[in-house]
C-alpha positions in Angstrom: -60.9 59.1 -6.1 -63.9 58.0 -7.7 -64.5 61.4 -10.0 -60.7 60.7 -11.1 -61.7 57.7 -12.5 -64.6 59.2 -14.3 -62.5 61.5 -15.9 -60.3 59.2 -16.8 -62.6 57.1 -18.4 -64.5 59.9 -19.9 -61.2 61.4 -21.5 -60.1 57.6 -22.9 -63.6 57.4 -24.5 -63.5 61.1 -26.3 -59.8 60.2 -27.6 -61.4 56.4 -29.1 -63.6 58.6 -30.6 -62.0 61.4 -31.8 -59.2 58.1 -33.4 -62.3 56.1 -34.5 -63.3 59.7 -36.8 -59.4 59.6 -38.0 -59.1 56.3 -38.8 -61.8 54.9 -40.8 -62.2 58.7 -42.6 -64.9 59.6 -44.5 -64.4 56.9 -46.6 -64.8 53.3 -45.2 -68.5 53.5 -44.5 -68.2 52.9 -48.4 -65.7 50.1 -47.3 -68.2 48.3 -44.9 -71.4 48.8 -47.5 -69.1 46.7 -49.9 -68.1 44.2 -47.5 -71.6 43.0 -46.2 -72.6 43.3 -50.1 -69.6 41.2 -51.2 -70.4 38.7 -48.2 -73.9 38.3 -49.1 -73.1 37.9 -52.2 -70.9 35.3 -51.6 -73.4 33.6 -49.5 -76.1 33.4 -51.9 -73.8 31.7 -54.7 -73.3 29.1 -52.6 -76.9 28.4 -51.0 -78.0 28.2 -54.8 -75.0 26.4 -55.6 -74.0 22.3 -55.5 -72.0 22.3 -52.6 -73.1 22.9 -49.3 -71.1 25.3 -46.9 -69.2 24.2 -44.7 -66.5 25.5 -41.7 -63.8 25.5 -44.7 -65.6 27.8 -46.7 -66.5 30.4 -44.0 -62.9 30.4 -42.9 -62.7 31.8 -46.1 -65.0 34.1 -46.6 -64.6 35.7 -43.1 -60.6 36.1 -43.8 -61.5 37.9 -47.3 -64.3 40.1 -45.2 -61.8 40.4 -42.8 -59.0 42.1 -45.2 -62.0 44.0 -46.5 -62.7 45.7 -43.3 -58.9 46.5 -42.3 -57.8 47.3 -46.0 -59.2 50.8 -45.8 -57.8 51.9 -41.8 -54.2 50.4 -42.4 -53.3 51.4 -46.1 -54.9 54.6 -45.5 -53.6 55.4 -42.3 -51.5 57.9 -42.7 -53.1 59.4 -45.9 -56.1 60.6 -43.7 -53.9 62.5 -41.1 -52.2 64.3 -43.9 -55.7 64.9 -45.8 -57.0 66.2 -42.2 -53.7 68.0 -41.2 -53.0 66.2 -37.8 -49.9 64.8 -39.3 -47.8 68.6 -38.4 -49.3 67.5 -34.7 -48.2 64.2 -34.5 -44.7 64.6 -35.7 -44.6 67.7 -33.4 -44.3 65.9 -30.5 -41.5 63.7 -30.2 -42.1 59.8 -30.0 -45.8 60.7 -29.9 -46.8 59.5 -33.1 -45.6 56.3 -32.3 -47.9 55.7 -29.5 -51.2 57.4 -31.5 -50.8 55.0 -34.5 -50.3 51.5 -32.4 -53.5 53.1 -30.5 -54.9 53.7 -33.9 -54.3 49.8 -35.6 -55.2 48.2 -31.7 -58.5 50.0 -32.2 -59.1 49.0 -36.1 -58.0 45.5 -35.4 -60.7 45.4 -32.8 -63.4 46.8 -35.1 -62.5 44.6 -37.3 -62.4 41.8 -34.6 -66.3 42.3 -33.7 -67.7 43.0 -37.0 -66.8 39.8 -38.0 -67.8 38.3 -34.9 -71.3 39.6 -35.9 -70.5 37.9 -39.5 -69.6 34.7 -38.2 -72.9 34.8 -35.7 -74.7 35.5 -38.9 -72.8 32.5 -40.7 -73.5 30.1 -37.9 -77.7 31.1 -37.4 -78.1 30.8 -40.8 -75.6 28.4 -42.6 -73.5 25.8 -41.0 -72.9 25.1 -37.4 -69.5 25.6 -36.1 -67.1 26.8 -33.6 -67.4 30.2 -33.6 -64.7 31.2 -30.8 -62.3 29.1 -32.7 -63.1 30.4 -35.9 -63.1 33.9 -34.6 -59.5 33.1 -32.7 -58.0 31.4 -36.5 -59.3 34.3 -38.9 -57.9 37.0 -36.6 -54.1 35.8 -37.5 -53.6 36.5 -41.3 -55.9 39.4 -40.9 -53.5 40.5 -38.8 -50.6 39.9 -40.7 -51.8 41.4 -43.9 -53.3 44.3 -42.0 -50.0 44.7 -40.5 -48.5 44.8 -43.8 -50.9 47.5 -45.1 -49.7 49.9 -42.6 -46.3 49.1 -43.8 -46.7 49.6 -46.9 -48.5 53.4 -46.2 -45.4 54.3 -43.8 -43.2 53.9 -46.5 -45.2 55.2 -49.9 -46.7 58.0 -47.8 -49.6 58.2 -49.7 -52.6 55.8 -49.9 -53.0 54.7 -52.6 -49.9 53.7 -53.8 -49.8 51.6 -50.9 -53.5 49.9 -52.0 -51.9 49.3 -55.5 -48.8 47.7 -53.9 -51.1 46.2 -51.3 -53.2 44.4 -53.9 -50.7 42.9 -55.6 -48.7 41.6 -53.3 -52.3 39.8 -51.9 -53.3 38.4 -55.5 -48.9 36.7 -54.8 -49.8 35.3 -51.6 -53.1 34.2 -52.7 -51.6 32.6 -55.6 -48.8 30.8 -54.0 -51.0 29.8 -51.5 -52.1 27.2 -54.0 -48.2 25.7 -54.4 -48.2 26.0 -50.7 -51.7 24.3 -49.7 -51.1 23.1 -46.5 -47.5 24.4 -45.8 -47.1 25.8 -42.1 -45.9 29.0 -44.4 -49.0 29.4 -46.1 -50.8 33.1 -45.5 -53.9 31.7 -46.4 -53.7 28.3 -44.7 -57.5 27.0 -44.1 -57.5 25.2 -40.4 -60.7 23.9 -41.1 -59.2 22.0 -44.5 -59.4 18.0 -44.3 -56.0 17.9 -45.0 -54.8 14.4 -45.9 -52.0 14.5 -42.1 -52.3 12.8 -39.0 -53.5 14.9 -36.7 -51.4 15.6 -34.5 -49.2 16.4 -37.5 -51.9 18.8 -38.9 -52.6 20.4 -35.5 -48.9 21.0 -35.6 -48.6 22.7 -38.8 -51.2 24.6 -37.7 -49.9 25.9 -34.6 -46.9 26.9 -35.9 -49.0 28.7 -39.1 -50.4 30.8 -36.3 -46.9 31.6 -34.6 -45.7 32.3 -37.8 -48.6 35.0 -38.9 -48.4 36.4 -35.8 -44.6 37.1 -35.8 -44.8 38.4 -39.0 -47.6 41.0 -37.8 -45.4 42.4 -35.4 -42.7 42.7 -37.5 -44.9 44.6 -40.2 -46.3 46.4 -37.3 -42.7 47.3 -36.3 -41.2 48.3 -39.7 -44.3 50.6 -40.2 -43.9 52.9 -37.0 -39.8 52.9 -37.8 -40.5 54.0 -41.1 -42.2 57.2 -39.5 -39.3 58.6 -38.6 -38.2 61.1 -41.3 -40.3 64.0 -40.6 -39.6 66.0 -44.0 -40.8 62.6 -46.1 -44.3 63.2 -44.3 -44.8 66.6 -44.8 -46.8 68.0 -48.0 
């Protein structure tokens, strides 16, 4: 019994390591270095600026960093399999591709969450005090929704570069739209740490509905991406 459990753990670790290599590919270190470079750059600008860091600015920074980190493994998810010649194997086993890509997405979001936790700790000890657990909890919702959107685009367009371009355009559109929606529950970039001119209970209710909206949006995008993998012919080179 114990031997079987140990063997199962070893097999699980090997599967996770194998999928990590495919998910993040050879280019991911550049995305990661770019994310940390942008993080340091923004922090330095704010340190020497007139306005002090706050929980509101930390939230915006972490959401931006989370989108950068999760961008590559979701938008290039299908492209990575095509480049590594593993997509034929996935489509060769009925319904297997759904399970594999779902596990990979969960791994990608977990890695993103871990990296954001590190960045949040850096901000907490070096810049300003804020509730770390609450911060990460709020940040992961928009990152999950937009990351799932990237996977949906990858499944529909079947090309990483095309999905990246469309994803960036949509992201910029949502960012511009957030200026109009401001404190609306439909604002993808709603900042829970913003000092909204609302009563406490109304603001808390708006934040709660917004997180539910983002979670449902992410699930719908993810399910749409998995369903977009139905036609084998469109993905074969």
